N, C-alpha and C positions, 0 to 999 in steps of 0.2 A: 423392438431396435435386437441387434444385434450384439454380437461378441464388443464392436469397438467402445461400447458407451458402459464400458466393468473394466478395459484395460486399465491398469496402474499407469500414471505417468510420474517423472523426477524432472527436476530441472535439473537442467547443464551451465558447466561451468561458473560465473558472477551473477548466473541474472535471479531473479526473487519473482515468488506471483503473491501478490497482495490483493486485498481486497481495499474500497472504499471504505474510515470507519462510516456509521451512520450520521453524523454530525457533519460530516463532510458532503452528505446530497443534495442537504439542501440546509438554507440559513435565513434566520431572519434579520433584516437592514434595524439599526436602532431605533427607526422610525414603524417598527409593525413591517413590513413589507415583504412577504417569503418571494426569497429568490432560491430559482430553481438549481437543479447541481447545472442542468447544463447554458445555464447563463454563465457569460465568458468575465472577469471581473479582470483584468489586466495579466501581469505574471505573479498569482497570486499562487503560494506553496498548498496543498493538500499531507492531510495523516492518513494512509493507508496501514490494515493488517497485513503481519507479513502470515501467509499461506503454507509457503513452502520455498525454499534456498538449494541451491543449487551446491556440490560437493566445495567449489572454490570460495565458497562466501564465507569472510575469516570475524567479521565480528555484528553478525546479526541473524538470531535463531525465528524458527517461526515463533506466533505469540507478538513480538517486538511489533512498537508502532513506528514508524517508517513518515518521514515528511521528506515530500520530493515535488518535481513540476513535473504535472498534470501532464503537459502538452509533449513530453519527449518518453512515453510509454505506447505501447503497443497493448491494443486490448482484445482478449477474447471472452470469448461465453462457453461454459462448460453446463450442461445440464437445467438452463436456461439463468445461471450465475453469472457474472460479469466478473471477470477476474482482468489485475492490468500484470503485463514483465515490463521488470525496469534492472538494469545492472548496480549492482551496491554501489559504484562509482557516480549515477546519480542522484545517490541518497543525503538530502542533506544535516539528516539525524537521526536518532535512534532514541526512542524513548524503552522502557523495560522495566520491572521490578528488579530484575539482579546486576541492573546499573547503580544500585544504590549504594553498596560496597565499595564502589571502585570511587569514583569523580563525584565531587561537589559539583552539585549547577544545578541547573531550573527545576521544577518540577513541575508537571501538570495537572 
């Protein structure tokens, strides 16, 4: 490959680059049946890790875990790894160590 596979990438505006958490890729039902990531289950939300954030993202940082609707994202493959691009406004919740001091709430 040429120079293109080594060029840095920066997210723009309020965009986030995320990867699905390993737990979201495959699941087991309560009966022990393996459910692949490609199976659609209604409007199930998914958790993903933020790998990059645009300059206008205000409340999410790299390394945070975000809850979003996987039907409303764009997928891109970089070096055989699949990423998803979504907007900050499409995120329903954020889970991060740094949030412990700010607000009480759910703990994952």
